[in-house]
C-alpha positions as CSV (number, residue, x, y, z in Angstrom):
1,M,-23.4,-38.1,-10.7
2,R,-20.0,-39.0,-11.9
3,H,-17.7,-40.7,-9.4
4,G,-16.6,-38.0,-6.9
5,I,-18.2,-35.1,-8.7
6,P,-21.4,-33.5,-7.2
7,N,-24.2,-32.5,-9.6
8,L,-24.1,-29.1,-11.1
9,G,-27.3,-28.0,-9.5
10,A,-25.9,-28.6,-6.0
11,L,-22.7,-26.8,-6.8
12,Q,-24.7,-23.8,-8.2
13,A,-26.8,-23.7,-5.1
14,F,-23.8,-23.8,-2.8
15,E,-21.9,-21.2,-4.8
16,A,-24.8,-18.8,-4.8
17,T,-25.5,-19.3,-1.1
18,A,-21.8,-18.7,-0.3
19,R,-21.6,-15.6,-2.4
20,L,-24.9,-14.1,-1.3
21,G,-24.8,-15.3,2.3
22,S,-28.4,-16.4,2.3
23,F,-30.4,-19.4,1.2
24,S,-33.3,-17.1,0.4
25,R,-31.2,-14.7,-1.8
26,A,-29.6,-17.7,-3.6
27,A,-33.1,-19.2,-4.2
28,E,-34.2,-15.9,-5.7
29,E,-31.2,-15.7,-8.0
30,L,-31.6,-19.3,-9.1
31,S,-35.4,-19.1,-9.5
32,L,-35.8,-21.9,-6.9
33,T,-37.5,-22.2,-3.6
34,H,-35.7,-21.7,-0.3
35,S,-36.2,-25.3,0.7
36,A,-34.9,-26.5,-2.7
37,V,-31.6,-24.6,-2.2
38,F,-31.3,-25.7,1.4
39,R,-31.8,-29.4,0.4
40,Q,-29.2,-29.0,-2.4
41,V,-26.6,-27.6,0.0
42,A,-27.4,-30.1,2.8
43,G,-27.1,-32.9,0.3
44,L,-23.8,-31.6,-0.9
45,E,-22.5,-31.5,2.6
46,E,-23.7,-35.0,3.2
47,R,-22.1,-36.2,-0.1
48,L,-18.8,-34.6,0.7
49,G,-18.8,-35.5,4.4
50,V,-17.7,-31.9,5.1
51,Q,-19.6,-29.1,6.9
52,L,-19.6,-26.1,4.5
53,F,-21.7,-23.7,6.6
54,T,-22.3,-23.1,10.3
55,R,-25.9,-22.3,11.1
56,V,-26.9,-20.1,14.1
57,R,-30.6,-19.4,14.3
58,R,-31.4,-17.8,10.9
59,R,-27.8,-16.9,10.0
60,I,-25.2,-18.9,8.1
61,A,-21.5,-18.5,7.7
62,L,-18.9,-20.4,5.7
63,T,-16.6,-22.7,7.5
64,D,-12.9,-22.4,6.5
65,A,-13.3,-25.5,4.3
66,G,-16.5,-24.0,2.8
67,A,-14.8,-20.7,2.0
68,E,-12.0,-22.5,0.2
69,Y,-14.3,-24.8,-1.7
70,A,-16.6,-21.9,-2.7
71,A,-13.7,-20.0,-4.3
72,R,-12.7,-23.1,-6.3
73,V,-16.3,-23.9,-7.4
74,R,-16.8,-20.2,-8.4
75,H,-13.7,-20.3,-10.6
76,H,-14.9,-23.5,-12.3
77,L,-18.4,-22.3,-12.9
78,E,-17.1,-19.0,-14.4
79,Q,-14.8,-21.0,-16.6
80,L,-17.7,-23.3,-17.7
81,E,-19.7,-20.2,-18.5
82,K,-16.9,-18.7,-20.6
83,D,-16.4,-22.0,-22.4
84,T,-20.1,-22.2,-23.1
85,F,-20.2,-18.7,-24.5
86,G,-17.2,-19.5,-26.6
87,L,-18.8,-22.6,-28.0
88,I,-22.0,-20.7,-28.9
89,S,-20.0,-18.0,-30.6
90,R,-17.9,-20.4,-32.6
91,A,-21.0,-22.4,-33.6
92,G,-22.3,-19.1,-35.0
93,L,-19.2,-18.7,-37.1
94,G,-18.1,-15.8,-34.9
95,R,-15.5,-15.1,-32.2
96,S,-16.0,-13.8,-28.7
97,L,-14.1,-11.8,-26.1
98,H,-14.9,-11.3,-22.4
99,I,-13.4,-8.1,-21.0
100,A,-13.3,-7.0,-17.4
101,V,-13.9,-3.3,-17.1
102,L,-14.4,-0.4,-14.7
103,P,-18.1,0.5,-14.7
104,T,-17.8,4.3,-15.2
105,L,-15.1,4.1,-17.8
106,A,-17.0,1.5,-19.7
107,T,-20.2,3.5,-19.6
108,T,-18.8,6.8,-20.5
109,W,-15.8,6.0,-22.7
110,L,-15.7,2.4,-24.0
111,V,-19.3,1.4,-24.7
112,P,-20.1,4.5,-26.8
113,R,-17.1,3.6,-29.0
114,L,-17.9,-0.1,-29.5
115,P,-20.1,0.4,-32.5
116,R,-17.0,1.4,-34.4
117,F,-15.3,-1.8,-33.5
118,R,-18.4,-3.8,-34.4
119,R,-18.5,-2.1,-37.8
120,D,-15.1,-3.4,-38.7
121,H,-15.2,-6.7,-36.8
122,D,-18.8,-7.9,-37.0
123,D,-17.8,-11.5,-36.3
124,V,-16.4,-10.6,-32.9
125,S,-18.7,-10.5,-29.9
126,V,-17.4,-8.4,-27.0
127,S,-18.9,-9.0,-23.6
128,L,-18.1,-6.8,-20.6
129,S,-18.2,-7.6,-16.9
130,V,-17.5,-5.2,-14.0
131,R,-14.5,-5.7,-11.8
132,T,-13.4,-2.8,-9.6
133,R,-10.5,-4.5,-7.8
134,P,-7.3,-6.2,-9.1
135,F,-7.6,-9.9,-9.8
136,Q,-5.6,-12.8,-11.1
137,F,-6.6,-13.9,-14.6
138,N,-6.1,-17.5,-13.6
139,D,-9.0,-17.2,-11.2
140,H,-11.4,-15.4,-13.5
141,P,-12.9,-16.1,-17.0
142,F,-11.6,-13.0,-18.7
143,D,-9.6,-12.6,-21.9
144,A,-8.4,-9.1,-20.9
145,A,-9.1,-6.2,-18.6
146,V,-9.4,-2.4,-18.6
147,Y,-8.3,-1.1,-15.2
148,H,-6.9,1.9,-13.1
149,A,-3.4,1.5,-11.8
150,S,0.1,3.0,-11.6
151,Q,1.5,0.5,-14.0
152,L,0.6,-2.7,-15.9
153,W,-0.4,-5.6,-13.7
154,P,2.4,-8.1,-13.2
155,G,2.4,-11.0,-15.6
156,T,0.4,-9.2,-18.2
157,T,1.0,-7.7,-21.7
158,G,-0.7,-4.5,-22.7
159,F,-0.5,-0.7,-22.8
160,K,-1.6,2.5,-21.1
161,L,-4.9,3.9,-22.6
162,F,-4.5,7.4,-21.2
163,D,-3.5,9.2,-18.0
164,E,-6.2,10.2,-15.5
165,K,-4.3,13.5,-15.0
166,E,-6.4,15.1,-12.3
167,L,-9.4,15.1,-10.0
168,V,-11.6,18.2,-10.0
169,P,-14.2,19.3,-7.4
170,V,-17.6,19.7,-9.0
171,C,-21.1,20.6,-7.8
172,T,-24.3,22.2,-9.1
173,P,-24.4,26.0,-9.6
174,A,-26.8,26.2,-6.6
175,V,-24.3,24.4,-4.4
176,R,-21.5,26.6,-5.6
177,R,-23.6,29.7,-4.6
178,N,-23.9,28.1,-1.1
179,I,-20.2,27.7,-1.0
180,D,-19.5,31.3,-2.0
181,S,-22.0,32.6,0.6
182,H,-21.0,30.4,3.4
183,P,-18.6,31.8,6.0
184,E,-16.6,28.5,6.0
185,G,-16.7,28.1,2.2
186,M,-16.5,24.5,1.0
187,A,-16.4,23.3,4.6
188,G,-20.0,24.4,4.8
189,V,-21.4,21.8,2.3
190,S,-21.4,18.1,2.2
191,H,-18.3,16.4,0.6
192,L,-19.1,13.3,-1.4
193,H,-16.7,10.4,-1.3
194,M,-15.6,7.5,-3.5
195,M,-15.3,4.3,-1.5
196,S,-12.2,3.0,-3.4
197,R,-10.4,6.3,-2.9
198,P,-11.1,7.3,0.7
199,D,-8.3,9.7,1.2
200,V,-8.6,11.9,-1.9
201,W,-10.3,14.8,-0.2
202,R,-7.6,15.0,2.4
203,Q,-5.0,14.9,-0.4
204,W,-6.9,17.6,-2.3
205,Y,-6.9,20.0,0.7
206,R,-3.2,19.3,1.3
207,E,-2.5,20.0,-2.4
208,Q,-4.2,23.4,-2.0
209,G,-2.2,24.2,1.1
210,R,-5.3,24.2,3.3
211,D,-6.3,22.3,6.5
212,C,-8.9,19.6,5.8
213,P,-12.0,20.5,7.9
214,P,-13.2,17.7,10.3
215,S,-16.6,17.8,8.7
216,V,-15.3,16.5,5.4
217,G,-15.2,12.9,6.5
218,A,-18.9,12.9,7.4
219,G,-20.2,13.0,3.8
220,P,-21.8,10.0,2.1
221,R,-19.8,7.4,0.2
222,Y,-20.5,5.8,-3.2
223,E,-19.1,2.8,-4.9
224,L,-19.0,4.1,-8.5
225,F,-18.0,7.4,-10.1
226,T,-21.3,7.3,-11.9
227,M,-23.1,7.4,-8.5
228,L,-20.8,10.2,-7.3
229,L,-21.6,12.3,-10.4
230,A,-25.3,11.6,-10.1
231,A,-25.2,12.7,-6.4
232,A,-23.4,15.9,-7.4
233,Q,-25.9,16.5,-10.2
234,A,-28.7,16.0,-7.6
235,G,-27.3,18.8,-5.5
236,M,-26.2,16.6,-2.6
237,G,-22.8,18.2,-2.3
238,V,-19.4,18.6,-3.9
239,A,-17.7,15.6,-5.5
240,L,-14.0,15.0,-6.5
241,V,-14.0,13.2,-9.9
242,P,-11.7,12.7,-12.9
243,G,-11.8,15.8,-15.1
244,F,-12.5,13.8,-18.3
245,L,-15.6,12.3,-16.7
246,A,-17.1,15.6,-15.7
247,R,-16.2,17.4,-19.0
248,Q,-19.6,17.1,-20.6
249,A,-21.6,18.1,-17.5
250,L,-19.3,21.1,-17.0
251,A,-19.7,22.1,-20.6
252,S,-23.5,22.0,-20.4
253,G,-23.5,24.0,-17.2
254,E,-25.2,21.2,-15.3
255,L,-22.2,21.1,-13.0
256,T,-19.6,23.8,-12.2
257,L,-16.2,23.8,-10.5
258,A,-16.6,24.2,-6.7
259,D,-13.0,25.5,-6.6
260,E,-10.3,26.1,-9.1
261,G,-7.9,23.8,-7.3
262,V,-7.3,20.3,-8.7
263,L,-5.6,17.1,-7.4
264,P,-2.9,15.7,-9.8
265,V,-3.2,11.9,-10.3
266,G,-0.3,9.7,-11.1
267,E,-2.3,6.6,-12.0
268,A,-3.7,5.8,-15.5
269,Y,-6.1,3.5,-17.3
270,Y,-4.6,0.3,-18.8
271,F,-5.6,-2.5,-21.0
272,S,-3.8,-5.8,-20.7
273,Y,-4.1,-9.6,-20.9
274,P,-2.1,-12.6,-19.5
275,A,1.5,-12.6,-20.8
276,Q,1.8,-16.4,-20.8
277,D,-1.2,-16.9,-23.1
278,R,-1.1,-16.6,-26.8
279,P,-3.6,-13.9,-27.7
280,S,-6.3,-14.8,-30.2
281,E,-6.8,-13.0,-33.4
282,A,-9.9,-11.4,-32.0
283,L,-8.0,-10.1,-28.9
284,L,-5.2,-8.7,-31.1
285,A,-7.8,-6.9,-33.3
286,F,-9.5,-5.5,-30.2
287,E,-6.1,-4.3,-28.8
288,A,-5.2,-2.6,-32.1
289,W,-8.6,-0.9,-32.2
290,L,-8.2,0.3,-28.6
291,R,-4.8,1.8,-29.4
292,T,-6.4,3.7,-32.3
293,E,-9.3,4.9,-30.0
294,A,-6.8,6.1,-27.4
295,G,-4.9,8.0,-30.0
296,L,-1.8,5.8,-29.8
297,I,-1.7,4.9,-33.4
């Protein structure tokens, strides 16, 4: 151990335990035993002379000092990972990019297009990681991000990929028949919700000039639009999703519109990177390619 710097294994054990909230889950992620992770964390606390966790029976919780230290350790471990990938890429005479993405947009729009980028830039390796919430680039090991917002993030340079335009209510034909035959219409079937957009159903009803039924809020909630679409396709109810995401399922007849009303959306999808950093040639090439794919060039 260098003077004042704990060993990497102890820091990894601490960060995983802090993030997962459990010695057992951290041990599983790190392929170690529960006792090994516990000893690493206990040794780190002894080395620092600071209590990082409080322990009550079988439960643990970060102390204030532990929470602050965990965030800093996580940042440095992620940066170390990025530097390592970059070194490996350069050693292979290639270049690398690490892009933060929205999972559904990446799966349905970006990833299917990446072979075209690869064809023209076979020396650039593009890695994708999911981030569904805004973040500061200084705290995360990303070169750029694709995200949903009303404008570019402050302190970044980039462009709007395309507008989201509208959310449409979709369901299976069987659920649509239930809606048509039910005396309460759509209020008679389950409404599926997106966790990051908890109020859109209420907004949709207001947009249509209708009262929002109390039963609407009782429907299940999902973290990703892919989950929401899958639930709708499984006949679990009616989902409110971006029109471009539902286009293929609507065209095939797997899904249908539950109602002709739509909810206009002012936000859009953006691509950007830190304004204060000089972009690499690989990042500029990726930006130019994205502009072409989005029909901006």
